[in-house]
ROSEZA-854357 format. One line per field, with one value per atom (N, C-alpha, C, O): residue number from 1; chain; atom name; y, z, x; residue in three letters. Coordinates in steps of 0.2 Angstrom, whole numbers, plus 5000, padded with zeros to 4 digits. Layout:
REM ROSEZA-854357
pos <- [NUM ...]
unit <- [A ...]
site <- [CA ...]
y <- [Y ...]
z <- [Z ...]
x <- [X ...]
code <- [Ala ...]
//
This chain:
REM ROSEZA-854357
pos <- [1 1 1 1 2 2 2 2 3 3 3 3 4 4 4 4 5 5 5 5 6 6 6 6 7 7 7 7 8 8 8 8 9 9 9 9 10 10 10 10 11 11 11 11 12 12 12 12 13 13 13 13 14 14 14 14 15 15 15 15 16 16 16 16 17 17 17 17 18 18 18 18 19 19 19 19 20 20 20 20 21 21 21 21 22 22 22 22 23 23 23 23 24 24 24 24 25 25 25 25 26 26 26 26 27 27 27 27 28 28 28 28 29 29 29 29 30 30 30 30 31 31 31 31 32 32 32 32 33 33 33 33 34 34 34 34 35 35 35 35 36 36 36 36 37 37 37 37 38 38 38 38 39 39 39 39 40 40 40 40 41 41 41 41 42 42 42 42 43 43 43 43 44 44 44 44 45 45 45 45 46 46 46 46 47 47 47 47 48 48 48 48 49 49 49 49 50 50 50 50 51 51 51 51 52 52 52 52 53 53 53 53 54 54 54 54 55 55 55 55 56 56 56 56 57 57 57 57 58 58 58 58 59 59 59 59 60 60 60 60 61 61 61 61 62 62 62 62 63 63 63 63 64 64 64 64 65 65 65 65 66 66 66 66 67 67 67 67 68 68 68 68 69 69 69 69 70 70 70 70 71 71 71 71 72 72 72 72 73 73 73 73 74 74 74 74 75 75 75 75 76 76 76 76 77 77 77 77 78 78 78 78 79 79 79 79 80 80 80 80 81 81 81 81 82 82 82 82 83 83 83 83 84 84 84 84 85 85 85 85 86 86 86 86 87 87 87 87 88 88 88 88 89 89 89 89 90 90 90 90 91 91 91 91 92 92 92 92 93 93 93 93]
unit <- [A A A A A A A A A A A A A A A A A A A A A A A A A A A A A A A A A A A A A A A A A A A A A A A A A A A A A A A A A A A A A A A A A A A A A A A A A A A A A A A A A A A A A A A A A A A A A A A A A A A A A A A A A A A A A A A A A A A A A A A A A A A A A A A A A A A A A A A A A A A A A A A A A A A A A A A A A A A A A A A A A A A A A A A A A A A A A A A A A A A A A A A A A A A A A A A A A A A A A A A A A A A A A A A A A A A A A A A A A A A A A A A A A A A A A A A A A A A A A A A A A A A A A A A A A A A A A A A A A A A A A A A A A A A A A A A A A A A A A A A A A A A A A A A A A A A A A A A A A A A A A A A A A A A A A A A A A A A A A A A A A A A A A A A A A A A A A A A A A A A A A A A A A A A A A A A A A A A A A A A A A A A A A A A A A A A A]
site <- [N CA C O N CA C O N CA C O N CA C O N CA C O N CA C O N CA C O N CA C O N CA C O N CA C O N CA C O N CA C O N CA C O N CA C O N CA C O N CA C O N CA C O N CA C O N CA C O N CA C O N CA C O N CA C O N CA C O N CA C O N CA C O N CA C O N CA C O N CA C O N CA C O N CA C O N CA C O N CA C O N CA C O N CA C O N CA C O N CA C O N CA C O N CA C O N CA C O N CA C O N CA C O N CA C O N CA C O N CA C O N CA C O N CA C O N CA C O N CA C O N CA C O N CA C O N CA C O N CA C O N CA C O N CA C O N CA C O N CA C O N CA C O N CA C O N CA C O N CA C O N CA C O N CA C O N CA C O N CA C O N CA C O N CA C O N CA C O N CA C O N CA C O N CA C O N CA C O N CA C O N CA C O N CA C O N CA C O N CA C O N CA C O N CA C O N CA C O N CA C O N CA C O N CA C O N CA C O N CA C O N CA C O N CA C O N CA C O N CA C O N CA C O N CA C O N CA C O N CA C O N CA C O]
y <- [4997 4997 4990 4990 4985 4978 4979 4975 4982 4983 4989 4991 4992 4999 4998 5003 4993 4992 4990 4988 4989 4986 4992 4990 4998 5003 5006 5006 5008 5011 5007 5008 5001 4996 4995 4994 4995 4995 4989 4987 4986 4980 4975 4972 4973 4968 4961 4958 4958 4950 4947 4950 4941 4937 4938 4939 4938 4940 4946 4947 4951 4958 4959 4963 4956 4956 4953 4956 4948 4945 4949 4950 4952 4957 4963 4965 4965 4971 4969 4973 4963 4960 4959 4961 4957 4956 4962 4963 4968 4974 4977 4979 4976 4978 4975 4978 4968 4964 4966 4967 4967 4969 4975 4976 4980 4987 4987 4990 4983 4982 4979 4981 4974 4970 4974 4974 4978 4982 4988 4990 4990 4995 4992 4996 4986 4983 4982 4983 4980 4978 4985 4985 4990 4997 4999 5002 4999 5001 4997 5000 4990 4986 4988 4989 4989 4991 4998 4998 5002 5009 5009 5012 5005 5005 5001 5001 4997 4993 4997 4995 5002 5007 5010 5011 5011 5014 5021 5024 5024 5030 5036 5040 5036 5041 5041 5046 5035 5035 5037 5040 5035 5038 5045 5048 5048 5055 5058 5063 5055 5057 5057 5062 5052 5052 5057 5061 5059 5064 5071 5075 5072 5078 5079 5085 5074 5074 5075 5076 5074 5075 5068 5068 5063 5056 5054 5053 5052 5050 5043 5043 5038 5031 5030 5026 5033 5032 5035 5032 5040 5043 5040 5040 5038 5034 5028 5026 5025 5019 5020 5016 5025 5027 5029 5027 5032 5033 5027 5026 5022 5016 5012 5008 5012 5009 5012 5009 5019 5023 5021 5020 5020 5018 5011 5010 5007 5000 5000 4996 5006 5006 5011 5012 5013 5018 5014 5009 5017 5013 5018 5017 5025 5030 5032 5033 5032 5033 5040 5040 5045 5052 5052 5055 5049 5048 5044 5046 5039 5034 5038 5038 5042 5046 5051 5052 5054 5059 5055 5058 5049 5045 5043 5043 5041 5038 5044 5043 5050 5056 5058 5059 5057 5058 5053 5055 5047 5042 5043 5042 5045 5046 5052 5052 5057 5063 5061 5063 5057 5055 5051 5051 5047 5042 5045 5042 5051 5055 5051 5050 5048 5044 5048 5052 5049 5053 5048 5043 5050 5046 5045 5041 5050 5050 5045 5042 5043 5038 5031 5026 5030 5024 5021 5015]
z <- [4961 4957 4953 4947 4956 4953 4946 4941 4946 4940 4935 4931 4937 4934 4926 4923 4923 4916 4913 4907 4917 4915 4915 4915 4915 4915 4908 4906 4905 4899 4894 4890 4893 4889 4882 4883 4877 4870 4867 4868 4862 4858 4863 4863 4868 4873 4871 4867 4873 4872 4878 4882 4878 4882 4890 4894 4891 4898 4900 4906 4896 4898 4899 4903 4894 4895 4902 4905 4904 4910 4916 4921 4915 4920 4921 4927 4916 4916 4919 4924 4918 4921 4929 4933 4930 4937 4941 4947 4938 4941 4942 4948 4938 4939 4945 4949 4945 4950 4957 4962 4957 4963 4966 4972 4961 4964 4966 4972 4963 4966 4973 4977 4973 4980 4985 4991 4984 4989 4991 4997 4986 4987 4992 4997 4991 4995 5002 5007 5002 5009 5013 5019 5009 5013 5015 5021 5011 5013 5019 5024 5019 5025 5031 5036 5031 5036 5039 5045 5035 5037 5041 5046 5038 5042 5048 5051 5049 5055 5061 5066 5059 5064 5068 5066 5075 5079 5076 5073 5077 5074 5076 5072 5082 5085 5081 5080 5079 5076 5068 5066 5065 5059 5059 5054 5064 5064 5065 5062 5069 5071 5064 5063 5060 5054 5049 5046 5049 5044 5047 5043 5053 5056 5054 5053 5054 5052 5045 5042 5041 5033 5030 5024 5033 5030 5028 5033 5022 5020 5016 5010 5019 5016 5012 5007 5015 5011 5004 5000 5003 4997 4993 4986 4996 4992 4989 4984 4992 4989 4982 4977 4981 4975 4970 4964 4972 4967 4965 4960 4970 4968 4963 4959 4964 4959 4952 4947 4952 4946 4943 4937 4947 4945 4941 4937 4944 4941 4934 4930 4932 4926 4921 4915 4924 4920 4916 4918 4909 4905 4902 4898 4904 4902 4908 4913 4907 4912 4916 4922 4912 4915 4920 4925 4917 4922 4928 4933 4927 4932 4937 4943 4935 4939 4944 4950 4940 4944 4949 4955 4948 4953 4959 4964 4957 4962 4967 4973 4964 4968 4973 4978 4970 4974 4980 4986 4978 4983 4989 4995 4987 4992 4996 5002 4993 4997 5002 5008 5000 5004 5009 5015 5008 5014 5018 5022 5016 5019 5018 5023 5013 5011 5008 5003 5011 5008 5003 5005 4997 4992 4992 4989 4995 4996 5001 5001 5006 5011 5008 5010 5004 5002 4997 4995]
x <- [4970 4976 4976 4979 4973 4973 4970 4972 4964 4960 4961 4957 4967 4968 4968 4966 4971 4971 4965 4964 4960 4953 4948 4942 4950 4945 4945 4939 4950 4949 4952 4957 4950 4952 4948 4942 4951 4948 4951 4956 4947 4949 4951 4957 4947 4949 4950 4946 4955 4956 4952 4949 4952 4947 4949 4945 4956 4958 4956 4954 4957 4955 4947 4945 4943 4936 4934 4930 4937 4936 4938 4935 4944 4946 4942 4940 4939 4934 4928 4925 4925 4920 4921 4917 4927 4929 4929 4927 4932 4932 4925 4924 4920 4914 4910 4907 4911 4908 4911 4908 4918 4921 4919 4918 4919 4916 4909 4908 4905 4898 4898 4894 4902 4902 4905 4902 4910 4913 4908 4907 4904 4899 4894 4892 4892 4886 4889 4886 4895 4899 4899 4898 4901 4902 4895 4895 4890 4884 4881 4879 4882 4880 4884 4881 4890 4894 4892 4891 4891 4889 4882 4882 4878 4871 4871 4866 4876 4876 4880 4879 4883 4886 4880 4875 4881 4876 4875 4879 4869 4867 4872 4873 4874 4878 4885 4888 4887 4894 4893 4897 4887 4886 4886 4889 4883 4882 4889 4891 4893 4900 4904 4907 4903 4907 4905 4909 4899 4896 4898 4900 4899 4901 4908 4911 4912 4919 4920 4926 4915 4915 4916 4918 4915 4916 4909 4905 4908 4901 4902 4901 4902 4902 4896 4896 4890 4884 4884 4881 4887 4888 4893 4893 4899 4904 4902 4904 4897 4894 4891 4892 4888 4885 4890 4889 4895 4901 4904 4907 4905 4908 4904 4907 4897 4893 4894 4895 4894 4896 4902 4903 4907 4914 4914 4917 4909 4909 4906 4907 4902 4899 4904 4902 4909 4913 4918 4921 4919 4924 4929 4933 4929 4933 4938 4935 4944 4949 4948 4948 4946 4945 4939 4939 4934 4928 4929 4927 4933 4935 4939 4938 4944 4948 4944 4946 4939 4935 4931 4931 4929 4925 4929 4927 4935 4940 4942 4942 4943 4944 4939 4940 4932 4927 4926 4925 4927 4927 4932 4931 4938 4943 4941 4943 4939 4936 4931 4931 4926 4920 4922 4919 4927 4930 4936 4939 4938 4943 4950 4953 4951 4957 4962 4961 4968 4973 4977 4980 4976 4979 4987 4990 4990 4998 5000 5006 4995 4997 4995 4999 4990 4988 4992 4991]
code <- [Met Met Met Met Phe Phe Phe Phe Tyr Tyr Tyr Tyr Asp Asp Asp Asp Asn Asn Asn Asn Ala Ala Ala Ala Ile Ile Ile Ile Asp Asp Asp Asp Ala Ala Ala Ala Lys Lys Lys Lys Asp Asp Asp Asp Leu Leu Leu Leu Asn Asn Asn Asn Glu Glu Glu Glu Glu Glu Glu Glu Met Met Met Met Lys Lys Lys Lys Gln Gln Gln Gln Arg Arg Arg Arg Lys Lys Lys Lys Leu Leu Leu Leu Asp Asp Asp Asp Arg Arg Arg Arg Met Met Met Met Val Val Val Val Ser Ser Ser Ser Asn Asn Asn Asn Arg Arg Arg Arg Arg Arg Arg Arg His His His His Ser Ser Ser Ser Ala Ala Ala Ala Asp Asp Asp Asp Leu Leu Leu Leu Thr Thr Thr Thr Ala Ala Ala Ala Cys Cys Cys Cys Phe Phe Phe Phe Tyr Tyr Tyr Tyr Lys Lys Lys Lys Phe Phe Phe Phe Pro Pro Pro Pro Lys Lys Lys Lys Phe Phe Phe Phe Tyr Tyr Tyr Tyr Arg Arg Arg Arg Ser Ser Ser Ser Tyr Tyr Tyr Tyr Leu Leu Leu Leu Met Met Met Met Lys Lys Lys Lys Lys Lys Lys Lys Gly Gly Gly Gly Glu Glu Glu Glu Arg Arg Arg Arg Pro Pro Pro Pro Asp Asp Asp Asp Leu Leu Leu Leu Ala Ala Ala Ala Cys Cys Cys Cys Gly Gly Gly Gly Glu Glu Glu Glu Leu Leu Leu Leu Ile Ile Ile Ile Gly Gly Gly Gly Leu Leu Leu Leu Ser Ser Ser Ser Asn Asn Asn Asn Thr Thr Thr Thr Ser Ser Ser Ser Glu Glu Glu Glu Tyr Tyr Tyr Tyr Glu Glu Glu Glu Thr Thr Thr Thr Ala Ala Ala Ala Arg Arg Arg Arg Thr Thr Thr Thr Arg Arg Arg Arg Ile Ile Ile Ile Asp Asp Asp Asp Lys Lys Lys Lys Ile Ile Ile Ile Gln Gln Gln Gln Gly Gly Gly Gly Leu Leu Leu Leu Leu Leu Leu Leu Arg Arg Arg Arg Ile Ile Ile Ile Asn Asn Asn Asn Pro Pro Pro Pro Lys Lys Lys Lys Val Val Val Val Val Val Val Val]
//
């Protein structure tokens, strides 16, 4: 939500250019952190998550894709995929 206005931003001023760059870096950092956390889990727990339908390993790729996205509709699609892969209920968040 913090970077929402830095997704589909055209004719950016300097502040918005920086915000867009910050969003890209933040998404990539979160993807790396999520990947590291997932693979530090014991194997049985990773299997448990996958059986429950939670796929943090796949969500990381979508998050990297989100960092490269500059169109709102594409971003919305990626965000929906990430929420599904992490089993996040958007109405609760």
